[in-house]
ROSEZA-934341 format. One record per residue: x, y, z of N, C-alpha, C in turn; residue in one letter. Coordinates in pm, 1 decimal, decimal comma. Example, Ala and Ser with C-alpha at 12.3 -4.5 7.8 and 13.67 -1.06 7.14 Angstrom:
2
+----------+----------+----------+----------+----------+----------+----------+----------+----------+------+
|      n.X |      n.Y |      n.Z |     ca.X |     ca.Y |     ca.Z |      c.X |      c.Y |      c.Z | rest |
+----------+----------+----------+----------+----------+----------+----------+----------+----------+------+
|   1319,0 |   -569,0 |    780,0 |   1230,0 |   -450,0 |    780,0 |   1320,0 |   -330,0 |    780,0 |    A |
|   1285,0 |   -225,0 |    708,0 |   1367,0 |   -106,0 |    714,0 |   1290,0 |      3,0 |    787,0 |    S |
+----------+----------+----------+----------+----------+----------+----------+----------+----------+------+
This chain:
116
+----------+----------+----------+----------+----------+----------+----------+----------+----------+------+
|      n.X |      n.Y |      n.Z |     ca.X |     ca.Y |     ca.Z |      c.X |      c.Y |      c.Z | rest |
+----------+----------+----------+----------+----------+----------+----------+----------+----------+------+
|   -169,6 |   8496,0 |   6887,1 |   -121,1 |   8619,0 |   6840,1 |    -46,5 |   8693,9 |   6950,4 |    H |
|    -86,8 |   8692,0 |   7073,5 |    -19,8 |   8761,4 |   7182,1 |    115,9 |   8697,3 |   7211,4 |    S |
|    129,3 |   8562,6 |   7195,0 |    260,9 |   8498,3 |   7211,7 |    357,0 |   8547,8 |   7104,3 |    D |
|    304,6 |   8559,8 |   6985,7 |    387,3 |   8606,1 |   6875,3 |    430,5 |   8751,3 |   6898,5 |    F |
|    346,0 |   8835,5 |   6944,6 |    378,2 |   8976,3 |   6972,0 |    481,0 |   8986,7 |   7083,5 |    S |
|    458,4 |   8905,1 |   7185,4 |    551,5 |   8905,8 |   7298,3 |    690,3 |   8859,0 |   7251,5 |    R |
|    696,1 |   8752,7 |   7173,1 |    821,4 |   8699,3 |   7120,2 |    888,5 |   8801,0 |   7028,5 |    L |
|    810,6 |   8865,4 |   6944,4 |    863,2 |   8967,5 |   6853,8 |    920,7 |   9084,1 |   6933,6 |    L |
|    847,2 |   9130,5 |   7032,3 |    892,4 |   9241,8 |   7115,7 |   1021,2 |   9203,2 |   7190,3 |    H |
|   1025,6 |   9084,7 |   7246,9 |   1141,9 |   9035,6 |   7320,9 |   1261,8 |   9022,1 |   7227,9 |    K |
|   1240,2 |   8972,2 |   7107,2 |   1348,7 |   8954,7 |   7010,7 |   1403,5 |   9090,1 |   6967,3 |    T |
|   1314,6 |   9186,8 |   6938,8 |   1358,9 |   9320,7 |   6900,0 |   1439,6 |   9385,1 |   7012,7 |    K |
|   1393,4 |   9368,6 |   7135,6 |   1463,5 |   9425,5 |   7251,2 |   1602,5 |   9361,8 |   7265,5 |    A |
|   1608,6 |   9230,5 |   7247,0 |   1738,7 |   9161,1 |   7255,2 |   1831,7 |   9207,1 |   7144,7 |    S |
|   1778,5 |   9222,7 |   7025,8 |   1860,7 |   9267,0 |   6913,0 |   1911,0 |   9410,0 |   6934,6 |    E |
|   1823,5 |   9495,9 |   6987,3 |   1865,0 |   9633,2 |   7015,6 |   1974,8 |   9635,7 |   7123,1 |    Q |
|   1957,8 |   9554,9 |   7226,3 |   2059,1 |   9546,3 |   7333,1 |   2190,9 |   9493,9 |   7276,7 |    Q |
|   2182,6 |   9388,9 |   7193,8 |   2302,7 |   9331,8 |   7132,4 |   2370,2 |   9434,3 |   7041,3 |    A |
|   2291,4 |   9512,9 |   6967,9 |   2345,8 |   9616,0 |   6879,6 |   2416,7 |   9723,4 |   6962,1 |    A |
|   2357,4 |   9763,9 |   7076,3 |   2421,2 |   9863,1 |   7163,6 |   2553,0 |   9809,8 |   7219,0 |    K |
|   2552,7 |   9683,5 |   7263,9 |   2674,4 |   9622,0 |   7318,0 |   2781,8 |   9612,0 |   7210,2 |    E |
|   2740,3 |   9576,3 |   7088,4 |   2834,2 |   9566,3 |   6976,9 |   2895,0 |   9702,9 |   6946,7 |    Y |
|   2811,3 |   9806,1 |   6939,8 |   2859,7 |   9941,6 |   6912,7 |   2957,7 |   9987,6 |   7021,2 |    D |
|   2924,0 |   9959,4 |   7147,2 |   3012,5 |   9997,8 |   7258,3 |   3144,3 |   9922,5 |   7249,1 |    A |
|   3137,3 |   9793,2 |   7216,8 |   3258,8 |   9711,6 |   7202,4 |   3345,7 |   9764,7 |   7088,2 |    F |
|   3283,0 |   9798,3 |   6976,0 |   3357,7 |   9849,1 |   6861,0 |   3422,6 |   9983,5 |   6893,5 |    M |
|   3352,4 |  10068,9 |   6966,7 |   3408,2 |  10199,2 |   7006,1 |   3527,4 |  10179,5 |   7099,7 |    E |
|   3511,6 |  10091,0 |   7198,8 |   3622,7 |  10061,7 |   7290,8 |   3742,2 |  10005,8 |   7214,7 |    D |
|   3714,3 |   9916,7 |   7119,8 |   3822,3 |   9855,9 |   7040,6 |   3892,8 |   9960,3 |   6955,3 |    S |
|   3816,8 |  10050,1 |   6895,9 |   3875,4 |  10155,9 |   6814,2 |   3965,4 |  10245,8 |   6899,4 |    R |
|   3916,8 |  10283,9 |   7017,4 |   3995,8 |  10368,0 |   7107,3 |   4122,0 |  10296,0 |   7152,9 |    E |
|   4111,2 |  10167,8 |   7186,7 |   4226,8 |  10090,8 |   7230,3 |   4329,8 |  10080,4 |   7117,4 |    A |
|   4281,0 |  10057,8 |   6995,9 |   4370,5 |  10048,1 |   6880,8 |   4441,8 |  10181,6 |   6857,7 |    K |
|   4368,5 |  10290,3 |   6868,8 |   4425,9 |  10423,3 |   6849,6 |   4532,2 |  10452,4 |   6956,5 |    E |
|   4502,3 |  10417,8 |   7081,4 |   4598,9 |  10438,2 |   7189,7 |   4724,8 |  10354,0 |   7167,9 |    Q |
|   4706,4 |  10230,0 |   7125,8 |   4821,7 |  10143,3 |   7100,4 |   4905,2 |  10196,6 |   6985,3 |    K |
|   4838,7 |  10248,6 |   6883,1 |   4910,8 |  10306,5 |   6770,1 |   4992,4 |  10428,3 |   6815,3 |    H |
|   4929,6 |  10516,3 |   6894,9 |   5000,6 |  10634,0 |   6945,7 |   5120,6 |  10593,0 |   7031,2 |    K |
|   5101,5 |  10492,9 |   7117,4 |   5210,8 |  10445,1 |   7203,2 |   5323,1 |  10386,1 |   7119,1 |    R |
|   5288,5 |  10307,4 |   7018,9 |   5389,4 |  10247,8 |   6930,9 |   5467,6 |  10358,2 |   6858,0 |    E |
|   5395,9 |  10457,4 |   6808,7 |   5459,3 |  10569,1 |   6739,2 |   5555,1 |  10643,1 |   6832,5 |    F |
|   5511,0 |  10670,5 |   6956,5 |   5595,5 |  10740,8 |   7053,4 |   5718,0 |  10656,9 |   7089,8 |    Q |
|   5699,3 |  10526,7 |   7104,9 |   5812,3 |  10439,1 |   7136,7 |   5915,4 |  10440,6 |   7023,9 |    L |
|   5868,2 |  10440,8 |   6899,2 |   5961,7 |  10448,2 |   6786,3 |   6037,1 |  10580,5 |   6786,6 |    K |
|   5966,0 |  10690,2 |   6814,0 |   6032,9 |  10820,7 |   6822,7 |   6138,3 |  10820,8 |   6933,6 |    L |
|   6100,6 |  10767,8 |   7049,0 |   6193,6 |  10762,7 |   7161,9 |   6316,1 |  10677,0 |   7128,3 |    D |
|   6292,3 |  10565,3 |   7061,8 |   6402,4 |  10476,2 |   7022,7 |   6495,4 |  10547,3 |   6925,2 |    K |
|   6438,5 |  10613,0 |   6824,6 |   6519,9 |  10686,2 |   6728,0 |   6601,2 |  10795,8 |   6795,9 |    D |
|   6538,3 |  10867,4 |   6887,9 |   6609,1 |  10973,5 |   6960,6 |   6721,9 |  10915,1 |   7045,6 |    Q |
|   6695,3 |  10804,1 |   7111,5 |   6797,2 |  10740,3 |   7195,1 |   6913,8 |  10690,2 |   7109,7 |    A |
|   6883,9 |  10633,4 |   6994,5 |   6990,8 |  10586,4 |   6905,8 |   7073,9 |  10703,3 |   6853,8 |    E |
|   7007,0 |  10813,0 |   6817,5 |   7078,3 |  10932,2 |   6772,2 |   7168,2 |  10985,4 |   6883,4 |    F |
|   7113,3 |  10994,5 |   7004,7 |   7191,5 |  11045,3 |   7118,0 |   7309,8 |  10954,4 |   7146,9 |    Q |
|   7289,6 |  10824,4 |   7134,2 |   7398,4 |  10728,7 |   7157,0 |   7511,2 |  10751,5 |   7056,6 |    K |
|   7475,3 |  10769,6 |   6928,6 |   7577,6 |  10794,7 |   6827,0 |   7652,8 |  10924,0 |   6856,4 |    R |
|   7579,8 |  11028,4 |   6895,8 |   7644,6 |  11155,6 |   6929,1 |   7738,4 |  11139,4 |   7049,5 |    E |
|   7692,6 |  11066,9 |   7150,2 |   7774,6 |  11043,9 |   7268,9 |   7899,3 |  10962,7 |   7234,7 |    D |
|   7884,7 |  10864,4 |   7144,4 |   8000,7 |  10785,2 |   7103,5 |   8102,1 |  10872,1 |   7029,2 |    E |
|   8053,9 |  10964,1 |   6945,0 |   8144,4 |  11057,0 |   6875,3 |   8217,2 |  11145,4 |   6976,8 |    K |
|   8140,2 |  11198,6 |   7072,9 |   8199,9 |  11283,8 |   7175,9 |   8304,0 |  11206,5 |   7256,4 |    D |
|   8271,5 |  11082,1 |   7291,3 |   8363,7 |  10999,4 |   7367,7 |   8492,1 |  10976,8 |   7289,6 |    L |
|   8479,8 |  10945,3 |   7161,1 |   8598,5 |  10922,3 |   7078,3 |   8684,8 |  11048,2 |   7071,9 |    A |
|   8620,7 |  11163,7 |   7056,7 |   8696,0 |  11289,3 |   7050,5 |   8766,7 |  11317,0 |   7182,7 |    A |
|   8697,3 |  11295,7 |   7292,8 |   8757,5 |  11320,3 |   7424,5 |   8871,2 |  11221,8 |   7450,6 |    V |
|   8853,3 |  11097,0 |   7409,9 |   8959,9 |  10998,3 |   7428,7 |   9083,1 |  11035,1 |   7345,7 |    Q |
|   9061,5 |  11083,6 |   7223,4 |   9174,2 |  11126,0 |   7140,1 |   9245,3 |  11244,9 |   7204,8 |    A |
|   9167,4 |  11339,1 |   7256,0 |   9225,3 |  11454,7 |   7323,2 |   9303,4 |  11412,4 |   7447,8 |    E |
|   9247,1 |  11318,5 |   7522,8 |   9314,9 |  11267,0 |   7641,7 |   9445,9 |  11197,9 |   7604,1 |    L |
|   9443,2 |  11120,6 |   7496,8 |   9564,7 |  11051,5 |   7452,8 |   9673,6 |  11152,7 |   7417,1 |    A |
|   9635,8 |  11260,4 |   7348,0 |   9734,1 |  11364,3 |   7313,4 |   9787,9 |  11431,3 |   7439,1 |    K |
|   9699,5 |  11459,4 |   7535,3 |   9742,6 |  11523,9 |   7659,3 |   9835,9 |  11432,1 |   7738,8 |    A |
|   9803,0 |  11303,1 |   7742,1 |   9889,5 |  11208,1 |   7813,4 |  10024,8 |  11195,5 |   7743,6 |    E |
|  10025,4 |  11199,7 |   7611,1 |  10151,4 |  11193,1 |   7536,9 |  10236,4 |  11316,0 |   7567,7 |    E |
|  10174,6 |  11432,7 |   7567,5 |  10245,4 |  11556,7 |   7599,1 |  10297,0 |  11553,8 |   7743,1 |    Y |
|  10213,9 |  11503,0 |   7834,4 |  10254,8 |  11489,8 |   7974,1 |  10376,3 |  11398,5 |   7986,3 |    F |
|  10374,3 |  11287,1 |   7912,4 |  10487,6 |  11194,4 |   7920,7 |  10615,0 |  11258,4 |   7866,4 |    S |
|  10600,9 |  11353,3 |   7770,9 |  10718,5 |  11425,5 |   7721,6 |  10768,8 |  11525,6 |   7825,9 |    E |
|  10677,5 |  11588,7 |   7896,4 |  10715,3 |  11690,4 |   7995,6 |  10764,7 |  11631,0 |   8127,3 |    L |
|  10712,5 |  11516,9 |   8162,5 |  10738,3 |  11458,4 |   8294,0 |  10887,8 |  11444,7 |   8325,4 |    K |
|  10968,9 |  11390,5 |   8235,0 |  11110,6 |  11375,9 |   8269,9 |  11177,7 |  11509,1 |   8300,8 |    P |
|  11145,5 |  11613,6 |   8224,7 |  11210,5 |  11741,9 |   8249,4 |  11165,3 |  11803,4 |   8381,2 |    S |
|  11048,2 |  11767,0 |   8426,5 |  10998,1 |  11821,2 |   8552,8 |  11050,6 |  11741,4 |   8672,5 |    C |
|  11067,4 |  11614,3 |   8653,9 |  11104,9 |  11529,3 |   8766,4 |  11255,7 |  11510,8 |   8780,2 |    L |
|  11326,8 |  11515,5 |   8668,7 |  11471,2 |  11497,7 |   8676,1 |  11535,4 |  11627,7 |   8721,9 |    E |
|  11615,6 |  11618,4 |   8824,5 |  11684,0 |  11735,6 |   8877,1 |  11823,7 |  11735,6 |   8817,8 |    V |
|  11851,6 |  11837,9 |   8736,1 |  11980,9 |  11847,0 |   8670,1 |  12082,3 |  11924,7 |   8754,0 |    H |
|  12034,3 |  11990,8 |   8856,4 |  12121,9 |  12072,2 |   8940,0 |  12109,0 |  12022,1 |   9083,3 |    V |
|  12221,0 |  12009,0 |   9148,7 |  12217,8 |  11960,5 |   9286,6 |  12161,8 |  12069,3 |   9378,2 |    S |
|  12127,4 |  12028,8 |   9497,6 |  12071,5 |  12123,2 |   9593,3 |  12173,8 |  12231,5 |   9626,4 |    F |
|  12298,0 |  12193,1 |   9640,3 |  12402,8 |  12289,7 |   9674,2 |  12416,8 |  12395,4 |   9564,2 |    E |
|  12410,4 |  12350,5 |   9437,4 |  12422,2 |  12445,3 |   9326,4 |  12302,7 |  12540,8 |   9323,3 |    E |
|  12182,9 |  12487,0 |   9347,1 |  12063,6 |  12572,4 |   9349,3 |  12072,7 |  12673,4 |   9463,3 |    R |
|  12121,3 |  12628,2 |   9580,4 |  12135,2 |  12717,7 |   9695,2 |  12236,4 |  12827,5 |   9665,1 |    A |
|  12345,3 |  12792,0 |   9597,5 |  12446,8 |  12890,8 |   9561,8 |  12390,1 |  12993,0 |   9463,6 |    Q |
|  12313,8 |  12946,9 |   9363,4 |  12251,8 |  13038,1 |   9266,2 |  12154,0 |  13132,2 |   9336,5 |    H |
|  12078,5 |  13078,6 |   9428,1 |  11982,4 |  13159,5 |   9501,2 |  12056,0 |  13266,1 |   9583,1 |    R |
|  12164,9 |  13227,3 |   9646,4 |  12243,4 |  13320,7 |   9727,2 |  12297,9 |  13432,5 |   9638,5 |    K |
|  12344,6 |  13396,1 |   9518,1 |  12397,4 |  13496,3 |   9424,9 |  12285,6 |  13591,2 |   9379,6 |    Q |
|  12167,6 |  13537,0 |   9353,7 |  12055,2 |  13621,1 |   9313,5 |  12018,0 |  13718,8 |   9424,1 |    E |
|  12019,3 |  13671,8 |   9548,6 |  11985,5 |  13758,3 |   9662,8 |  12089,2 |  13868,6 |   9676,5 |    I |
|  12214,4 |  13834,3 |   9658,8 |  12320,4 |  13935,5 |   9667,2 |  12304,7 |  14039,3 |   9555,7 |    E |
|  12271,1 |  13991,4 |   9433,7 |  12252,8 |  14083,7 |   9320,5 |  12134,7 |  14175,8 |   9347,0 |    A |
|  12027,3 |  14122,4 |   9404,1 |  11911,1 |  14204,9 |   9436,4 |  11944,5 |  14307,8 |   9544,8 |    L |
|  12022,9 |  14267,8 |   9643,0 |  12062,1 |  14361,7 |   9748,8 |  12146,3 |  14474,8 |   9690,2 |    K |
|  12235,9 |  14438,4 |   9598,1 |  12321,2 |  14539,7 |   9535,3 |  12235,3 |  14635,6 |   9451,7 |    E |
|  12140,8 |  14579,2 |   9374,9 |  12052,5 |  14664,4 |   9294,7 |  11970,7 |  14755,8 |   9385,0 |    A |
|  11929,7 |  14707,0 |   9497,3 |  11850,9 |  14786,2 |   9591,9 |  11934,1 |  14901,6 |   9647,4 |    W |
|  12055,0 |  14870,0 |   9678,7 |  12139,9 |  14975,8 |   9736,0 |  12169,8 |  15081,7 |   9630,3 |    S |
|  12188,8 |  15041,4 |   9503,7 |  12213,4 |  15138,5 |   9396,7 |  12089,8 |  15227,7 |   9378,4 |    I |
|  11972,7 |  15164,9 |   9375,9 |  11850,1 |  15242,8 |   9361,1 |  11827,9 |  15334,1 |   9480,5 |    L |
|  11861,4 |  15288,0 |   9597,9 |  11843,1 |  15364,7 |   9720,1 |  11934,5 |  15487,8 |   9717,7 |    D |
|  12059,9 |  15470,6 |   9665,3 |  12153,4 |  15582,0 |   9657,4 |  12106,0 |  15686,2 |   9556,6 |    R |
|  12047,6 |  15639,4 |   9444,5 |  12001,3 |  15733,1 |   9341,3 |  11882,5 |  15814,7 |   9389,7 |    K |
|  11795,3 |  15754,4 |   9466,2 |  11677,4 |  15827,9 |   9512,0 |  11711,5 |  15923,6 |   9624,9 |    T |
|  11816,6 |  15896,1 |   9700,2 |  11849,6 |  15984,1 |   9812,8 |  11934,4 |  16101,5 |   9767,5 |    S |
|  11994,2 |  16094,4 |   9648,2 |  12076,3 |  16208,8 |   9605,2 |  12002,9 |  16307,4 |   9521,7 |    S |
+----------+----------+----------+----------+----------+----------+----------+----------+----------+------+
Protein backbone atom coordinates (compact mmCIF):
# COMPACT_ATOMS: atom_id res chain seq x y z
CA HIS A 1 0.00 0.00 0.00
CA SER A 2 2.83 2.50 0.71
CA ASP A 3 4.35 1.81 -2.77
CA PHE A 4 1.01 2.55 -4.30
CA SER A 5 0.64 5.80 -2.31
CA ARG A 6 4.14 6.86 -3.20
CA LEU A 7 3.52 6.10 -6.91
CA LEU A 8 0.17 7.91 -6.82
CA HIS A 9 1.72 10.95 -5.13
CA LYS A 10 4.64 10.98 -7.61
CA THR A 11 2.29 10.63 -10.58
CA LYS A 12 0.02 13.46 -9.36
CA ALA A 13 3.07 15.68 -8.82
CA SER A 14 4.35 14.89 -12.32
CA GLU A 15 0.95 15.58 -13.84
CA GLN A 16 0.67 18.88 -11.97
CA GLN A 17 4.17 19.89 -13.14
CA ALA A 18 3.33 18.87 -16.72
CA ALA A 19 0.06 20.86 -16.53
CA LYS A 20 1.96 23.95 -15.29
CA GLU A 21 4.54 23.60 -18.09
CA TYR A 22 1.75 23.14 -20.65
CA ASP A 23 -0.09 26.24 -19.38
CA ALA A 24 3.13 28.29 -19.48
CA PHE A 25 3.89 27.03 -23.00
CA MET A 26 0.36 27.87 -24.18
CA GLU A 27 0.59 31.37 -22.66
CA ASP A 28 3.98 31.98 -24.31
CA SER A 29 2.59 30.70 -27.62
CA ARG A 30 -0.47 32.93 -27.37
CA GLU A 31 1.69 35.98 -26.65
CA ALA A 32 4.07 35.14 -29.51
CA LYS A 33 1.14 34.69 -31.89
CA GLU A 34 -0.36 38.01 -30.79
CA GLN A 35 2.97 39.81 -31.26
CA LYS A 36 3.42 38.28 -34.71
CA HIS A 37 -0.10 39.31 -35.66
CA LYS A 38 0.53 42.90 -34.49
CA ARG A 39 3.84 43.00 -36.41
CA GLU A 40 2.20 41.63 -39.56
CA PHE A 41 -0.59 44.20 -39.26
CA GLN A 42 1.92 47.05 -38.80
CA LEU A 43 3.99 45.84 -41.75
CA LYS A 44 0.88 45.85 -43.96
CA LEU A 45 0.05 49.38 -42.81
CA ASP A 46 3.60 50.51 -43.51
CA LYS A 47 3.54 48.87 -46.94
CA ASP A 48 0.23 50.51 -47.83
CA GLN A 49 1.53 53.89 -46.67
CA ALA A 50 4.75 53.46 -48.66
CA GLU A 51 2.82 52.49 -51.79
CA PHE A 52 0.50 55.48 -51.38
CA GLN A 53 3.48 57.81 -50.89
CA LYS A 54 5.18 56.32 -53.95
CA ARG A 55 2.11 57.00 -56.10
CA GLU A 56 1.91 60.57 -54.79
CA ASP A 57 5.62 61.10 -55.46
CA GLU A 58 5.25 59.71 -58.99
CA LYS A 59 2.37 62.16 -59.64
CA ASP A 60 4.47 65.03 -58.28
CA LEU A 61 7.43 63.95 -60.41
CA ALA A 62 5.29 63.82 -63.55
CA ALA A 63 3.91 67.29 -62.83
CA VAL A 64 7.36 68.74 -62.19
CA GLN A 65 8.75 67.10 -65.33
CA ALA A 66 5.90 68.57 -67.39
CA GLU A 67 6.55 71.99 -65.87
CA LEU A 68 10.27 71.63 -66.58
CA ALA A 69 9.55 70.66 -70.19
CA LYS A 70 7.40 73.79 -70.63
CA ALA A 71 10.09 75.97 -69.05
CA GLU A 72 12.79 74.45 -71.27
CA GLU A 73 10.59 75.01 -74.33
CA TYR A 74 10.05 78.64 -73.36
CA PHE A 75 13.78 79.02 -72.70
CA SER A 76 14.58 77.62 -76.14
CA GLU A 77 12.23 80.24 -77.64
CA LEU A 78 13.88 83.06 -75.68
CA LYS A 79 17.47 81.96 -76.08
CA PRO A 80 18.00 83.10 -79.69
CA SER A 81 16.68 86.60 -78.98
CA CYS A 82 18.98 86.89 -75.98
CA LEU A 83 22.09 85.51 -77.59
CA GLU A 84 21.82 86.89 -81.10
CA VAL A 85 23.15 90.42 -81.31
CA HIS A 86 21.21 92.36 -83.92
CA VAL A 87 23.14 95.57 -83.38
CA SER A 88 26.87 95.95 -83.74
CA PHE A 89 28.99 97.28 -80.92
CA GLU A 90 29.59 100.53 -82.79
CA GLU A 91 25.84 101.10 -83.23
CA ARG A 92 25.18 100.39 -79.54
CA ALA A 93 28.00 102.77 -78.56
CA GLN A 94 26.55 105.47 -80.82
CA HIS A 95 23.05 105.01 -79.32
CA ARG A 96 24.49 105.21 -75.83
CA LYS A 97 26.38 108.40 -76.72
CA GLN A 98 23.15 109.92 -78.09
CA GLU A 99 21.26 108.96 -74.93
CA ILE A 100 23.96 110.57 -72.76
CA GLU A 101 23.82 113.75 -74.83
CA ALA A 102 20.00 113.82 -74.55
CA LEU A 103 20.24 113.37 -70.78
CA LYS A 104 22.81 116.17 -70.51
CA GLU A 105 20.54 118.45 -72.52
CA ALA A 106 17.53 117.56 -70.34
CA TRP A 107 19.64 118.25 -67.26
CA SER A 108 20.70 121.63 -68.49
CA ILE A 109 17.07 122.55 -69.34
CA LEU A 110 15.93 121.49 -65.87
CA ASP A 111 18.85 123.31 -64.28
CA ARG A 112 17.92 126.54 -66.14
CA LYS A 113 14.27 126.28 -65.05
CA THR A 114 15.13 125.83 -61.40
CA SER A 115 17.62 128.70 -61.34
CA SER A 116 15.20 131.23 -62.86
